[in-house]
C-alpha positions in Angstrom: -2.5 2.5 9.0 -4.2 -0.9 8.7 -7.2 -1.6 6.5 -9.2 -4.8 6.0 -10.9 -5.9 2.8 -13.1 -8.9 2.3 -10.2 -11.4 1.7 -7.1 -9.2 2.3 -5.5 -7.1 4.9 -3.3 -4.1 4.0 -1.0 -1.8 5.9 1.3 1.1 5.3 4.9 1.6 6.0 7.9 3.7 4.8 11.5 3.0 4.1 14.7 4.9 3.2 15.6 4.9 -0.5 18.8 6.8 -1.4 18.5 10.3 -0.1 14.8 10.2 0.4 12.0 7.9 1.5 9.3 5.9 -0.2 5.9 4.9 1.1 4.8 1.3 1.1 1.4 -0.3 0.9 1.7 -4.0 1.8 -1.1 -6.5 1.5 -1.8 -10.2 1.8 -4.6 -12.7 1.8 -6.2 -13.5 5.2 -4.8 -17.0 5.1 -1.8 -18.5 6.9 1.5 -18.3 5.1 0.2 -16.0 2.4 2.6 -14.0 0.3 3.0 -10.3 1.0 2.7 -8.0 -1.9 3.9 -4.4 -1.9 3.1 -1.2 -3.8 5.6 1.6 -3.7 4.5 5.1 -3.4 7.3 7.2 -4.9 7.6 10.9 -4.8 11.0 12.6 -5.0 9.8 15.3 -2.6 9.4 12.8 0.2 12.4 13.6 2.4 11.3 12.1 5.7 9.7 8.9 6.9 6.5 10.4 8.3 5.7 12.1 5.0 6.3 8.9 3.0 4.0 6.9 5.2 1.3 9.6 5.0 1.6 9.4 1.2 1.1 5.6 1.5 -1.9 6.1 3.8 -3.5 8.5 1.4 -3.0 6.0 -1.4 -4.4 3.2 0.7 -7.6 5.2 1.3 -8.1 5.3 -2.5 -8.2 1.5 -2.8 -11.7 0.2 -3.3 -10.9 -3.5 -3.2 -8.3 -6.2 -3.6 -9.5 -9.2 -5.6 -9.0 -12.9 -4.9 -6.3 -12.8 -7.6 -4.5 -9.9 -5.8 -5.5 -7.2 -8.2 -5.8 -3.8 -6.6 -8.9 -1.8 -7.7 -8.9 1.9 -7.0 -12.0 4.0 -6.3 -11.8 5.4 -9.9 -11.9 1.9 -11.4 -8.2 1.7 -12.3 -6.9 -1.8 -11.6 -3.3 -2.9 -11.0 
């Protein structure tokens, strides 16, 4: 899944971690050579890649905005 914000683009992925998988939300500024940031979506019940990416997609849908300073703001107002 790919999602665009005013100054950022974000996408989901998954990777193997130990015996399970983790979901990833990666995001970066819409500028050349921008650093990529990653949020890990961890759930010990994620035993396959598709479920891990689905968990990341569900989390990405909950993001309201990503600020110019790379802070992630969720729909409920929580900021990382």
